[in-house]
N, C-alpha and C positions, 0 to 999 in steps of 0.2 A: 796445232800444226797446220791448220787449213786457212788461217787468217791471210787475206790478201791486202786489205786496206780498210781504213776508217774514213768516214766523211765527217768533217767538223763544221758547225755553223752556229749561229745564234749569239756568238760573242767572239772577240778577236782571239786567234791562236798566235801566241808570240812566236816569232821567227826561230828563236833559239830552242823553244820547246819542240817545234816541228822537226828541227834538225837533230835534236837529242833522240827522239823516238825513231827517226829514220836510221840513225846510227845503230839502233838495236833491231833493225829490219822490221820496224813497225811503221808503216807509211800512213800518215794522216793527211788527207786531202781537204783543204779548207775551201768552202764554197760560200756563196752570198745570194741573198734574195729577200723578198718581202712577201707577206700574204697577198699583197696587191699584184704580185708577179707570178703567182701560182706554183711554187714560190721561188724557183731558182732563176737567177740571172747569170751568174758566172760560177765556175767551179774549176779547180785544178784537176788534171787528168792523170791516170796511171803512168802514162809515158810522156807527160808534158806538164810539169808542175814547177812552181817557184815558191819557196817558203817565204812567208811574210805577205804574200799576195792572196787574193781570193780567187785567183785563176783567170781563165779566159771565158768569154761569153759562150753560153750553150748554143747549139745550132738554131739558126733563124732568129736569134736575139742580137740586137745591137745596143751598144752603150756609147755615151759621149759625156764630156765634162762641160757643164755650163760655165758662163763667164765668172760666176761667183764661186766656182769650184764644186757645185753640186753634181752628183752622178745622175744622169738621165738614162732611161732604158726604153727600148721599143721592141715589140715583137708580138706574136700571137698569144703569148702567155700573160700579157698585160690585161688587167681587169677592164671592164666596160665602164665601171663607175661604182660609187657607193649607193646602196639601196636607199632611194627616196631622200638623197642628200645632195642636191645639185651644187650647193656652195662648196662642200668638201671635195666633190668630184672636180669642179673647176679649178680648185687649188692644187689637186694632185696630178691632173692630166693637162697637158698643154699641146697645142697643135703647132708644129714647126714644119714649114714647107709642105703643108697638107697631110702630115703624118702625126699620129698621136704618140707623145712621149710621156713617160711616168717620171714625176719628181720623186726621187727616193728619199730625200731628206738627209742623205749622207754626203759627206765631203770626201773627195778622193782624187786620185790621178791614175792615168794609164801610162805605163812605161813604153819604151820603144818596141818591145816584143808583144804588146797588146795585153799584158797582164794588168788587172785592176788592183789598186791598193786603196784601202779605206783609211782615212786619217781621223775622222770625227763625225759627229752628228751636226748638221747645219745649225740647228736651234741651240746647240751647246757651245758654239764658237764664242769666245770671250772678246769683247770689243773694249779696249782700254781707253782711258780719257785722252790719250795722245793719238787715237785713231788706229792703232795697231791691232790686228786680229791675232788671237792665240787659240790654237786647237788644244783643249785641255787633256784629252785622253792619252795622247802619246807621252806627255810628261807624267800624268798620273800612273801610267803603266811602268815608267822608269822608277818612280817612287815606290810602288808596290812590290817591285822586285827586290827591294832591300829587306833584309831579314827582320828588321825592327819595325817595319811599317806594314800593317794589314790592309788599310784603306786610306785613300787620299782624295781630296776634293780641291781642285784649283779654284782660286778666286781672282777677280780682277776687273769685272765689268764696271766700266765708267770710273776706274781707279787709276792712280798713277803708276802702280807697280803690282806685280803678281804676288799672291800669298797662297797659303794652303792650310786646310784643316787636315790633320794627320791622326788617324786612329792607330795606335801602336799595336804590334803583335805582342800581346801581354805575356804569352808563354816565353818568347825570346827575351823580352824586356825583364821579366821576373828573374830569369836565369842570370842575366847580366848583373842585375842588382845584387843577387845572392853571391855571385862570384867576386863582386867588388865590395862586399861587406856593407851594402846600403840597407838600412832598416826602414821599413815602411808599413803602414797600417792597411792600406787598400790601394786600388788603382788611382783614385784621385790624388792621394798622397804621393804615390810613386811618380806620376808625371809632373808633379810640382817641384820635385827635387832639382836643385841647380845642376847636380852631376848628370842627371838624365837629359836636361835641356842642352847641356854642353855636348853630350853624346850625339844627340840629333843634329845639332848645329854642325858638328864635324862631318856627320854622314851626309848632310845636305850639301855641304861644300864639295864633296866628292861627286855626288849625284848630278850636280848642276854644272860641272866644269865644261861639258861639251855642248851645253844648250845655249842658244843665242841670249845675249844679256837681257834683252827686254822680256824674254819668256822665263827667265830664271825666278825661282821663288825667293823673294827677299825676306819675307817673314812667314812664320808658321805657328800654328797653335796645336799643342798636344791635347787630344781629347781623352777624357777619363773612361770612355767606352767606345765600342764599335757602332757603326750605323746598323740599324735593324729594320726588319719588316714591321715589327710591332709598333715602332715609332713612326711608321709611314715613310721611312727614308730609303727603303729599297723596294724594287718591284719583286714579284714572285721569281723572276729570273736573275735577281740580285743586281740589277742595274740601279745606279744612283738616281734618286729623285731630287734633283738639285734645288728646286724651289722649296721643297719641304726642309731640306738640310739648311738652306739659307735662313728659313724661318726659325727652325729649332735652335740654331746656333747664331742668331743675329747679334747677341751681345758679344760673343767671342769674336765674331767677324769685325764688329765695330771697334773692338779693342785692338785688333791687328792694325787697323787703319787710322787709329787715333794718333794725331801728330804729337 
């Protein structure tokens, strides 16, 4: 009965989840920062918050958006540099009009009220062969909200169209198979069933309907397992290691893009 609020950080808090808990009088205030910023840059406040955002800058800290969409931060909390690593320091810190700004490596925007919204990691932006840029995380979050999808990885670098690797939620998928009288030996056998592929195709059509055409997933591959730390595909905080995933599933990816 003494709970006032929680602070959330380290991974995105979906807008609808924040609103859900708030409706139960459990306020979760999302914040944002890096180790290099000691660590807070922005945070929502008890009396000044906006779900879906990471809040307003903390006192004495400034933020702005670079031309390429990267979030830059300036203030007394910003590090002096990396220990005995001048090259990395020069890459992370830049001088603009005589003041030092931190390159966060994150892509985002600031709304008219000054709230910061993060859309993706700069290094994870997908550049298609037609030159269009696609931020994968927002679409992946839409996919993962589906009850039949546990994990999703968007593909499309230097390709003509977007595709995805989908790791099913096997608990939900097994129940669907049982309810519909589908017999299967194991997970690989299950995801190979035409009826299962048809289920996911229908789900994808619904999920993609409000997404711009060039960002829509045109093809997908159902994986027989989820991504794991043991295979090197996830960090300890369960973030995707895209290069490792690309390597581990290179054949499946090539199959998706085979003409």
